[in-house]
N, C-alpha and C positions, 0 to 999 in steps of 0.2 A: 110706506115711510119707514125709515130705520134710524136708529140712534144708539148712542152708548153713553154711559156715565162711568167715570173713573173715581174711585174713592182713594184718598191719599194715604190710607192706612188699612190694615187688615181688621175685619170685624165680622161678627155673626149676629150683631145686635140689630133686631128689627127696627128699633127706634132710629137707627141711622140709615138702614137700607131702604125702608119703605118711603121716607121722604125723598130720597134721591131718585127712586124709581117714579114716584108720583110727579116730581118736578120734570123729569125727562118726558114722561107721558104727556104732561100739559104742554111742553114745548113742541112735541111732534104731532099730536092729534089735531086734526082740523074738525071743528064742530059741525061743519057743513057736510062732511062725508061720513058714510056708515063705517063702522068698525067690523071687520070680518074675523079677525084673529089677533090676539095679543100673545106674544111669545117672549119669555124672559129667560136668559141663560147667564150663567156665572162662569167666569174664567179665572184661572190661577188660584184655585181653591187650595188652601193649605190648612193644616192642623194648627190651632193656636197653642203654641207651647208657652209663650210669654207675650206680654204686651208692654210697650213703652208708651206711657201717657205723657201728654203735655199739660201745662197748667190749666188749660181750658176744658180738659176732658173730665167728666164726672165718672171717675173710676168706680165708685160705689154703685152707681146706677147701672153701669155696664156689667159689673159683676153680678148684680141682682138679676138683670135680664138674662145673663148666661145661666144662672141657677134655675130660673123659671123655664128657659128653653130645654134644659136637661131634664127637668121634672116632667114637662109635657111629652118629651120624647120617650121617657121611661113609661109613662102612663099609656101612650099609644102602642108601645112595644108589648105591654102586658095585656091591654084590653082591646086593641084594634085601632085602626085609623080614625074611626068615627067617635072615639071616646072623648076627644076634646076638639070642638069646632068653634069657630068664631061666629058671632051673632049673624053676620052677613050670609053665612051658609044656610040660614033658615028662611031667607026672604024668597018670595016667589021668583022662580027662574034660576035659582042657585043650583049648581050641579055637583058640588063637592061631595056630598053624601053618596049620591048615586055613582059617581066616578070612582070613589073609594071602594065600592063594592064590586067593581068590574076588574077583571084580571088585567094587570098593568096600569090600572087607573083610567083607561080609556078604551074605546073600541078599536081593535086593530083593523 
């Protein structure tokens, strides 16, 4: 199964991207079939020089998210990829920590 989602504006905010990906996943996945692989790619990536907000956009929340993302990236750059992980990366079967320790993030 394949699918795509198009956002109407540029963003790096996970509070916008994650719900869009989750909604797409729910539309595509059949609960009766096993999932063998999930792959996500992003196209038309651009550096955010400025952002034009509409009256429905919570600009302060997006700015706060951006500062948090930059802080997390700075911490990971200084202390390594496993310095900051989400709680789900510690559940049984999670592979993020071990993949981060491999060259390229996966086995070639």
